[in-house]
VEXZAVEX-514578 format. One record per atom (N, C-alpha, C): residue in one letter; x, y, z. Coordinates in steps of 0.001 Angstrom, whole numbers, plus 500000, padded with zeros to 6 digits. Each point is the difference from the previous one (the first is absolute). Last residue first. Layout:
residues N
AXYZ/...
end
This chain:
residues 416
Q692755086592231442/Q499205498838500403/Q500173499753501488/T502123503408497109/T498859500405500820/T499143498821500420/N505231501342498436/N499078498865499932/N498837500274500940/T503145503731497454/T499641499396501273/T499063498840499740/R503856501646496499/R498598500166500370/R499757499362501351/E504790502143498182/E499203498790500184/E498575500358500363/G504045502904499120/G498903499900499037/G499128498793500190/N502842503088503818/N500250499056498915/N498749499838499167/R500284502762503911/R500650500640498866/R500311499010498900/S496013500321504111/S501140499291499427/S500579500765498822/L496637500230504769/L500383500726498791/L501273499375499459/R495706498651503528/R501349499738499533/R500256500718498675/F496655500191504635/F500066500351498600/F501453499847499548/R496648497941504200/R501292500476499528/R499933500303498512/L496648499181504785/L500124500096498546/L501362500579499616/S498140499405504519/S500890498955499500/S500227500090498496/D497044502923502538/D501376500249500401/D500962498990499403/A495309499494499339/A500535501112499213/A501462500269500350/A497613496757502442/A500276499521498646/A500605501113499149/T500923500375505195/T498822499921499150/T500393499492498627/G503054498431504029/G499458501272499571/G498753499812499188/K502370496319501759/K500046500920501121/K499398501351499642/R500627496346496912/R498779499869500794/R499979500956501175/D503767499465497035/D498959500879499471/D498753499953500850/S503863497196500705/S500002501263500731/S498932500949499498/G499051495367498279/G501154500271500852/G499851501298500749/T496692500042496190/T500759498815500388/T501159500434500874/A495153501847497251/A500912500235501116/A500680498699500379/E498178501502495031/E499671499187501160/E501040500237501077/P499133504019496548/P500549498640500048/P499506499244501227/I497651503996496987/I500492499733501354/I500536498577500037/P499077504046495878/P499867498636500541/P500605499878501388/L497795504702498212/L501164499161499755/L499845498619500628/L496636503499500503/L500143499632498598/L501105498978499767/Q498850502128504225/Q498803499280499588/Q500096499508498564/G503416502662501981/G499942498733500729/G498785499170499653/L500593504415498316/L500882499052499318/L499960498640500673/S497800503815501832/S499189499216499081/S500844499023499194/A501836503259503054/A499596498747500631/A499164499133499067/P501520504529498985/P500875498904499588/P499622498673500635/D497558504683498897/D499791498922500962/D500853498799499597/G500301505782499140/G499347498772499562/G499875498991501126/E504029503387500463/E498651500207499512/E499397498645499630/G504491500484501532/G499297500889500914/G498585500294499576/S502918496947497750/S500499501359499787/S499332501007500919/Q501272494250499251/Q499095501033500490/Q500643501367499861/L502343495929498811/L499039500491499019/L499135501137500517/G503325497773502762/G500647500572498840/G499026500629499026/L498474497716503848/L500692501219500404/L500653500678498803/V497960495855499275/V498995501020500287/V500659501313500404/L502867496326499267/L499300500368498771/L499013501132500243/Q502257498039503665/Q500883500866499219/Q499304500487498737/N497662496912502561/N500108501262500731/N500898500982499256/V499556495596498393/V498853500826499657/V500033501324500738/S504706497689498945/S498777499649500722/S498865500924499593/I504462498392497062/I499378501115500714/I498707499549500655/S505060498639497453/S498760499393500457/S499351500964500976/S503772500842495754/S499537500136501382/S498699499253500250/N503060500676495912/N499665498689500574/N499376500084501387/N499582503907495977/N501092499220500584/N499471498722500648/T498961504710496302/T499515498913500854/T501191499211500515/C499449505524498393/C500347498634499619/C499334498998500941/L499834505539498024/L499592499090501071/L500212498569499519/V501764505457498726/V499802498610499604/V499630499178501228/S500469505556497788/S499954499069501128/S499653498605499507/A500061503991497260/A501383499621500313/A500072499048501193/G495484499974497803/G500899501080499621/G501422499543500219/L497550496591501327/L499225501169500397/L500833501244499711/R499494494303499160/R500844501147499687/R499149501245500174/A499693494551501870/A499405501293499632/A501092501020499722/A500905495323500926/A498543499928499944/A499367501310499572/V505046497090499589/V499336501293500133/V498491499830499830/P504179496547501784/P498930500238499008/P499237501291500279/P504967500040501765/P498897499040500166/P498893500307498998/W505067501303498720/W498845500452500764/W499054498831500261/D504138500067497283/D500304499917501432/D498841500473500866/T499836500041495135/T500265498622500439/T500253499897501497/P496745503846498017/P501426499665499897/P500277498636500619/S495097500601498173/S500820500614501042/S501465499670499745/P494326499693497999/P501446499885499742/P500797500743501075/L495209498050501381/L500539501070499170/L501501499815499789/T496785497348502774/T500169499552498609/T500614501061499102/G499574498176505629/G499968501103499051/G500312499518498595/E497820497065503986/E501231500154499229/E499823501145499015/I497704497351504743/I499929501072499017/I501345500136499306/R496785496559503414/R501287500176499341/R499828501032498901/I497312498428504903/I499979500556498657/I501427500108499481/G497332496532503810/G500591501314499805/G499896500461498564/G498019495945502086/G501391500021500445/G500679501335499821/P495482499060498501/P500059500092501468/P501424500003500539/S499785501876495183/S499366498811500567/S499990500148501513/L501564502617494903/L499492500149501361/L499307498724500437/A503497502443496145/A499338498730500293/A499652500005501480/F501775503651495638/F499693499655501386/F499362498615500066/R503046503975496717/R499233498766500080/R499769499681501468/F500879505033497534/F500474498911500848/F499075498790499874/G500971505659498423/G499732498649499534/G500567498956500951/A499415505755498440/A499976499048501107/A499670498626499440/Q501629505466498438/Q499649498630499639/Q500029499148501260/E500013504790500140/E500466499839498630/E499619498614499479/I498034503165503897/I500210498581499705/I500377499895498529/P500743504277503568/P499357499498498782/P500313498518499807/L499618502658504808/L500972499485499045/L499276499496498754/A498956503682504056/A499352499024499132/A501001499557498929/E501623503071503091/E499237499082500847/E499319498922499175/M504455502018497924/M498775500585500522/M499254498951500828/S505466499959499371/S498732499595499403/S498830500725500645/D505120500068500549/D499155501187499816/D498649499657499378/Q503321496573500933/Q499930500841501186/Q499010501148499847/Q499653495065497850/Q500565501281499582/Q499785501004501119/W500373494575500685/W499117501158499990/W500755501232499529/K499992494242500036/K500861501160499759/K499097501201499831/A499648494631502334/A499464501141499261/A501070501067499846/P498506494580502028/P501071500881499520/P499410501124499154/L497243497619503939/L500160499948498553/L501146500928499593/R497599498625504444/R501419499813499698/R500219499777498507/L495923501126502575/L500077498728499286/L501422499686499553/Y499009504035502394/Y499400498930500796/Y500103498639499313/E501708503899497735/E500648499851501310/E499454498792500750/A498073501276495836/A501345499459499808/A500691499746501336/V495779502099500088/V499887498618499532/V501380499366499879/R499859504547500965/R499557499221501161/R499889498525499624/Q500942503019496602/Q501165499861500873/Q499652499196501249/L496512501041497025/L500919499027499421/L501237499793500879/W496882503339501275/W499421498666500143/W500954498936499453/K501182504512499485/K500038499652501417/K499480498584500214/R499685501843495668/R501391499682500364/R500078499547501449/S495677499421496760/S500490500827501093/S501423499570500376/A498107499378494997/A499933499354501305/A500596500925501044/S497771499858494433/S500905500509501027/S499801499236501302/G499113499679494081/G499450500146501336/G501053500519500969/G501251496923495621/G499308501251500274/G499414500010501397/Q500634495332498157/Q500772501111499463/Q499200501269500222/S500197494317501633/S499399501333499999/S500973500991499380/Q498820494279501341/Q500753500992499243/Q499275501335500047/F500224494483502302/F499441501353500006/F500912500916499200/E498783494298500569/E500958501071499741/E499266501331499946/G499170494718502433/G499842500795498786/G501061501066499888/A497100496347503647/A501269500154499308/A499764500798498729/G497536498014505072/G499985500825498804/G501382500097499399/K496393497820504275/K501218499886499204/K499882500924498796/L496874500402503526/L500697498819500500/L501333499804499289/I496524504408501123/I500867499339499043/I500675498800500673/R495104502082501365/R501408499950500382/R500801499254498930/G495139500614499908/G500630501313499991/G501460500017500371/N497350495934499720/N499289500904500911/N500716501347500124/R502965497238497331/R498923499325500733/R499417500965501008/V503436499682495248/V499396500815501050/V498874499213500646/H504512499603496415/H498982499226500697/H499513500818501189/L502878500498495059/L499599500703501218/L498847499232500608/S504137499794495741/S498937499391500799/S499724500880501205/E502555501531496347/E500107498586499676/E498916499225500738/L500002505291498601/L499774499016501062/L500165498586499452/A501440505306498961/A499869498745499267/A499938498901501055/L499073505661500004/L500297498742500679/L499841498850499014/A500857505802500023/A499437498807499384/A500468498774500768/G499195505805500849/G500907498881499812/G499272498837499363/T499846505851501375/T499356498765499573/T501060498934499780/G499627504650503414/G500314499569498657/G499237498738499647/Q501954501956504954/Q499021500430499015/Q500454499555498614/V500877499112505735/V500438499779498626/V498869500390499068/P499452500250504732/P501304500631499800/P500546499830498591/S495395499153502689/S500313500231498577/S501343500707499808/G497985498190504192/G499985501432499774/G500355500395498585/L499465495512501716/L501236500557500556/L500059501503499840/S496472497285498258/S499996499669501428/S501250500532500695/S499509500464495252/S499106500908500738/S499983499701501497/T502424498152495897/T500673500346501263/T499128500900500871/M498387498466495786/M500606498796500552/M500684500276501339/S498138503605497496/S498961499162500580/S500596498765500664/G502936502775497706/G499458500739501136/G498920499218500701/L501839498343496019/L500897499792501134/L499545500773501230/D497334497829495741/D500145501306500650/D500837499812501269/V499795497099495241/V499863499911501454/V500280501371500608/E499806498224495179/E499469501270500532/E499696499895501495/Q500278495241497911/Q500593501249499534/Q499304501199500630/V500808494307500600/V499219501144500464/V500734501264499563/E499876494291498668/E500632501313500026/E499012501044500504/G500306494401501075/G499814500895498868/G500719501315500203/A497561495961503185/A501232500018499220/A499761500890498789/L497539498213505108/L500124500914498873/L501346499820499319/M496123497804503794/M501304499778499376/M500052500877498751/A496883499609504903/A500195500512498642/A501425499714499558/D495889498617504041/D501358499894499479/D500040500592498603/W496678500009504876/W500152500098498554/W501483499983499647/M496458498131504365/M501122500777499493/M499905500152498489/R496540497918502894/R501060500290500965/R501085500921499453/D496134498305497521/D499473500754501131/D501109500452500941/S501599499391495084/S499092499174500787/S499481500850501152/E502757500600494874/E499442500566501235/E499061498999500639/Q504182500958495872/Q498983499128500582/Q499599500524501373/Y502949501257495001/Y499419500438501271/Y499026498947500484/Q504063501601496087/Q499214498874500490/Q499554500322501418/I502060502747495365/I499615500052501411/I499157498770500305/V503707501992495924/V499039499007500478/V499756500218501490/G501552503667496003/G500556498769500530/G498885499059500414/R500746505636499600/R499745498921499058/R500724498758500505/F498290505401501790/F500570498665500188/F499706499128498789/R500289505607502088/R499358499009499152/R500784498689500042/S499137505368502623/S500778498785499748/S499213499006499157/G498706504520501862/G500335499842498584/G500737498721499675/Q498567501298504541/Q498839499996499118/Q500346499714498543/G503097498064504146/G499523501276499491/G498905499863498958/T502502496703502965/T500659500272498721/T499508501297499357/W498262498089504117/W501304500610500219/W500680500343498685/K495876497603500254/K499818501437500167/K501326500709500193/W499493495185499724/W500174500693498715/W499908501507500174/F499158496872503569/F501386500409499877/F500276500698498670/P495666498028501132/P500258501323500580/P501448500467499834/F496746496697497288/F501393499941500422/F500399501354500574/R495537499385498652/R500342498599500227/R501414499844500552/D498336504296498868/D499115499469501034/D500321498548500314/N502416502300496533/N500278500549501329/N499156499377501095/A500358499348494959/A500116498907500969/A500231500505501418/I499626502812496093/I498823499141499899/I500033498879501016/S503633503188499425/S498887500485500819/S498772499102499917/C504103499532497362/C500015499324501300/C498787500371500841/P500046499926494568/P500208500924501125/P499949499254501321/L501731497612495464/L498761500258500723/L500272501003501114/W502356498016495026/W500135500740501259/W498620500277500590/T501785495849496692/T499109501158500100/T500165500657501361/S502114495841498532/S500499501083499145/S499157501261500064/P499215495908502705/P501434499945499716/P500531501171499197/S495945498589503239/S500128501123499064/S501464500108499606/S496223496928503172/S501172499881499147/S499985501125498967/L497673498167504977/L499982501068499009/L501295499908499211/E496878496754503528/E501253500176499270/E499793501045498914/M497568497847504923/M500003500914498865/M501370499983499345/R496417497308503924/R501284500116499321/R499877500911498794/T497383498493505002/T499883500689498722/T501398500169499417/T497851496267503679/T501039500953499635/T499691500611498632/S497823496853504544/S499862500500498630/S500998501118499740/E500062495829503339/E500213501439500104/E499996500584498587/S499007495508500373/S499618500375501361/S500183501492500238/S498934498279494990/S501042499842501009/S499513500473501364/S497416500304495825/S499976498688500652/S501021499856501114/H499152503767496794/H498964499932501032/H500092498730500839/E503442503489496900/E499562498640500242/E499007499996501153/R501539503924496284/R499773499672501406/R499452498582500105/S502706503935496353/S499242498784500276/S499848499802501499/V501813503430495558/V499628500000501421/V499135498776500243/L503513502327496035/L499222498825500398/L499775500067501500/L501802503214495459/L499676499927501429/L499137498776500246/S503481502709496005/S499057498943500367/S499849499948501522/V501783503352495527/V499967499792501440/V498975498904500291/E503166501635495408/E498747499535500602/E500177499789501496/G502333503142495667/G500198499124501151/G498665499636500630/F500632503088496296/F500689498782499593/F500282499050501162/P497900504609499984/P499145499023499325/P500665498666499695/Q500228504437503117/Q500959498911499839/Q499299498826499311/D497745504054501340/D501240500555499463/D501086498947499802/E495647498764501743/E499760500838498816/E501302500470499362/M499803495317502668/M499917501409500339/M499919500825498726/R498138494836500652/R501143500783499562/R499786501450500424/W498084494730501784/W499771501297499396/W501330500623499545/K497096495441502559/K501130500408499177/K499675501350499375/A498181496235504270/A499875501200499161/A501291500237499229/Q496876496346503448/Q501183500152499161/Q499782501173499057/I497975497503504813/I499817501083499041/I501308500150499244/A497366495889503275/A501146500730499474/A499543501095499052/S498606495823504056/S499535501054499104/S501203500820499563/M498885494687502148/M500864501160499842/M499363500986499034/R497586496129501688/R501311499769500619/R500890501241499945/E495610499899498052/E499811499678501415/E501338499852500713/S499700503308495791/S499709498584500222/S499848499772501491/P500905504144495701/P499537499583501329/P499794498484500077/R502556503841496891/R499829498550500026/R499578499569501411/F500519504570496419/F499635499576501344/F499730498499499952/V502877503609496689/V499220498777500124/V499791499694501478/I501574504290496304/I499870499501501368/I499119498758499987/D502946503821496670/D499233498754500012/D500025499437501409/I501062504964497079/I500039499205501220/I499131498765499814/R502597504446497085/R499126498831500000/R500221499121501235/N502207504440501009/N499485499590498701/N499221498689500141/L500701503932503798/L500388498652499620/L499399499695498636/T501235504672503089/T499206499364498952/T500597498642499652/T499802503959504190/T500777498904499434/T499118499287498994/K500159505285502477/K499316498802499540/K501001499001499448/H499139505007503228/H500848499095499242/H499203498770499574/V498282503473502805/V500202500584498671/V500874499104499115/G497940497409503801/G499879501449500028/G500131500559498591/H500608495565499554/H500534500324501327/H499978501526500126/Y497705495860496578/Y500204501399500353/Y500494500123501440/I499923496274495688/I499921500087501460/I500362501427500385/T498190497230495273/T500687501129500619/T499761499973501504/M500049496308495472/M499333500498501195/M500843501119500602/G499264497076494792/G500747500433501169/G499137500572501109/N498707497914495691/N500455501379499826/N500680500571501237/P498156495453499797/P500853500174498816/P500558501398499836/I498284496659503824/I499914501459499917/I500892500407498832/A497427495264502192/A500925500601499048/A499759501502499965/L498851495312503297/L499817501416499695/L501055500439498997/A497468495214502110/A501103500568499223/A499662501431499635/L498430495842503603/L499700501347499531/L501233500552499298/L497524495072501912/L501189500641499458/L499597501366499444/H497403497392503920/H499898500458498616/H501336500615499618/A497705496443504155/A500980500911499433/A499696500347498548/S497965498059504545/S499345500111498694/S500807501003499181/T501660499007504192/T499378498700499711/T499236500013498685/Q504215502783502462/Q498922500162499029/Q499430498627499634/P502774502535504404/P499932498824499119/P498761500102499100/R502466504345502040/R498805499159500103/R500122498785499085/C503241503660500324/C499940499319501296/C498785499095500150/L500938502769496020/L501084499044500233/L499827499185501273/F496652503338498773/F500192499025498931/F501049498954500359/W498907503437503182/W498742499436499508/W500230498893498967/D503675502418502090/D499169499433501067/D498764499288499455/H503008502164496917/H500708498987500777/H499075499319500997/L498374503642497487/L500178498819499158/L500689498878500760/V499604504066502260/V498680499412499792/V500113498736499146/D503888502571500668/D499610499298501223/D498644499320499843/I501510502769496524/I500765498744500030/I499641499193501239/G498150504277499665/G499404499097499018/G500704498663499957/R501820503371502666/R498748499509500595/R499296499040499052/D503869502176498477/D500340498974500981/D498760499440500679/L499492503582496876/L500435498763499365/L500278498900501018/Q498550504810500395/Q499140498914500458/Q500483498630499503/E502191504070498820/E499880500110501457/E499167498864500585/G500556500511495259/G501187499460500649/G499933500054501510/D496029499576496317/D500468500973500980/D501179499395500758/I498397498763494824/I500043499559501388/I500529501129500879/A497580498848494869/A500794500992500728/A499901499666501485/P498935497568494725/P499890500034501460/P500939501034500598/E498527498754495030/E500365501235500697/E499772499949501507/D498030495901497789/D500400501140499184/D500221501214500891/L499801494141500252/L499774501296500630/L500533501113499099/I498207494533499635/I500874501026499438/I499627501339500616/V499316494314501233/V499567501391500082/V501063500915499381/S497961494611501031/S501030500683499235/S499555501441499817/W498799495332503359/W499690501295499414/W501201500504499217/G498041494702501491/G500856501140500253/G499535501250499290/Q497737495592500298/Q501384499614500211/Q500937501182500220/T495299500626499090/T500153499226501224/T501463499695500285/K499186504379497184/K499482498641499900/K500286499252501291/M500275505194497530/M499830499333501286/M499340498644499775/L502779504387497412/L499318498733499752/L499944499264501329/G500724505623498454/G500371498717500571/G499129498849499567/D501657505742500107/D499373498992499151/D500426498635500514/I499927505474501860/I500358498591500201/I499216499162499001/G501742505612500982/G499077498994499475/G500522498603500245/G501863504033502111/G499157500584498962/G498978499026499448/I502035500107505039/I500240499309498736/I499045500564498966/R502358501256505264/R498910500124499029/R500411499319498696/G501371499805505772/G500336500260498610/G498766500103499134/L500090499819504859/L501326499451499735/L500447500288498575/I496415502403503635/I500200499583498618/I501438499537499815/A497158499620504680/A500894500898499269/A500215499458498591/H497437498000503721/H499333500491498778/H500833501050499263/T500791497123504131/T500080501461500040/T499243500650498845/E499967495227500294/E499665500526501323/E499976501522500017/P501084497385496009/P498737499471500520/P499591500565501360/H502712502574495961/H500351499161501145/H498712499511500664/R499914501210494727/R500025500600501329/R500431498990501059/I499661501338494293/I500393498959500945/I500169500660501360/E497169501202495110/E500744500436501175/E500283498800500897/V498716500961494426/V499941499143501186/V500859500592501109/Q498174500991494990/Q500268500903501124/Q499829499269501336/D497982497006496351/D500628501309499793/D500192500715501326/A499354494606497788/A499690500944501079/A500774501287499751/H498299494986497406/H500750501251499924/H499517500909501123/F499964494241498480/F499445501224500573/F500891501194499690/Q498657494237498937/Q500874501143499760/Q499326501288500489/Y498026495455499962/Y501167499984500884/Y500900501219499835/P496562499631496203/P500022498983501054/P501356499959500705/A499208504624498042/A499820498695499361/A499948498982501126/T500214504516501154/T500090500244498561/T499788498730499182/W498519502237505032/W500474498776499383/W499969500202498488/R500604504065503698/R499087499258499136/R500679498712499531/F500349504972503340/F500390498601499797/F498990499352499061/T501868505194502370/T499097499211499152/T500559498594499841/K501928502763503238/K498945500939499613/K498979499298499114/A502839497333503792/A500080500480498613/A498874500994499735/E502969497694504427/E498750500617499544/E500207500582498600/I502256496685504396/I500125500471498622/I498648500522499546/D503209498252504622/D498722500502499500/D500209500582498607/I502947495878502146/I499948501453499851/I498608500393499520/G501535495397500580/G499959500662501292/G499990501508499940/L499949496200496535/L501243500712500276/L500011500734501332/T496181497288498515/T501189499270499572/T501285500670500458/R495684501943500767/R500139498773500797/R501283499257499654/S498884503833497455/S500368500371501365/S500198498767500876/V498400499427495567/V501400500419500005/V500470500321501414/T495466498969499498/T500818498831499657/T501486500345500032/R496798503459500608/R500094499136501176/R500886498790499727/E499098502928496412/E500838500662501000/E500176499126501234/W497018498507496690/W501382499926499517/W500950500632501012/E495425500350500876/E500430498613500132/E501444499821499546/R497971504221499414/R500253499726501412/R500479498569500217/K498705501252495625/K501209500721500403/K500348499704501453/E495989498271498286/E501153499316499401/E501302500651500450/W496011502136501256/W500162498743500741/W501208499217499475/D498704503896497715/D500598500344501293/D500241498749500836/R497751499464495975/R501396500323499734/R500718500389501289/Y495358499191500198/Y500725498757499789/Y501485500278499745/W497115503731500502/W500044499221501252/W500831498743499828/P499083502772496216/P501050500531500879/P500121499197501288/T498119497411495691/T499562501088500879/T501167500495500854/S499875496236496778/S500538501284499539/S499597501163500893/F498550495384500603/F501452500000500080/F500612501329499564/L495264499357499704/L500433499917501397/L501513500137500116/I498007499780495694/I499732501298500645/I500535500006501425/S500270495985497664/S500892500989499394/S499828501365500640/L497074496505501233/L501337499808500562/L500978501028499452/I495661500021498232/I499973500430501415/I501389499881500619/V499428498377495632/V499913501466500022/V500056500517501429/L499802495379499357/L501302500527499607/L500018501521500035/V495920497781500761/V500900499851501147/V501374500575499674/G496790499859496557/G499646501006500999/G500915499942501211/P500399496724496494/P500543501333499651/P499694501054501042/P500375494891501586/P499099500785499164/P500585501376499719/A503398495969500980/A499063500846500731/A499119500763499019/I503712496941499086/I498640499517499790/I498973500849500736/A504712500997500147/A499773499681498587/A498572499562499735/L501724500884504416/L499675501221499266/L499665499696498544/C501415496479502772/C498656500453500376/C499612501245499218/M504318498193499560/M499025499200499294/M498591500480500306/
end
């Protein structure tokens, strides 16, 4: 209203003032500071201007870590609407450094999610043309992405949905939230990808056990994760393909080579240790050390038939078994076709065959059977579940009391 009745000379002066490079630089810095204060990341644009009341455009934007000043990513252009009740922003051609991605997530977690927001602004981000994440010479492209930041004094949350470039018919959703009111604040995450394959490597930093599946492995399913100051828990269900068997057995010296697939009914991991798990493993192709397999069969008392003139590396014609793991032990059942008088077959290795049976096996037998003189088989003790010590078990260590149960019948283990 004041401008409407201002003298013409004043309007001219104000128009000149607002169009000067000094004023435009001030507007740009104020916008950068506002975004940085909200998200906790440093942001810098080459150019910035208000295009209409509450509307802006920024070109060639760099996102940097607030402490290291390392570039987390670059955005070709940003168009947005900033009002008191919230912001709505469209990003064009964002490119993220995969090597810095986890650091960027940590910044958003510590600055945005962990701070109660007393003057909250809803922030909606749309990336209609997708985003590229660079991992050295490799890249992952996500199609249209929608992200909503919901800050509040009681709880803050980030919700995202996207599609992969090469899988346009499946949607991935991610919800991350943190409660501020509880005595022990907890961050919760749920990733749902029922029909879209995701590279397991994107979760290596959050789920170190994924590294065992190898660089080319991929996952689809559901991951539920929660983290507090004392511990973290992860629940997984879904499928893992292109599992690198050499990587999975690396702590044993990689006696098995090839690729396999896991169908996980459930997997519960706490602080890196498996508490319970059930599912099925399948593999075709690859090879396994004959000496190592014979040692496994001997120590775990697995029925086997060995071709006398076999080479040292036995070809894996086919492998398949179901498993159910809990603090009470493990039950394994071969799933391959077998003659009626044979125990369930778990692996066909050319003319050699490896079966499963009813033996109950201690952790000492397991480690002795799996070790091949290379690697670090002791790391298995840090991954496998430890049962509660009761009765005579209290005389030994928790690891010594662990039993692995191998069953030839088709019953599922009750993991409750």
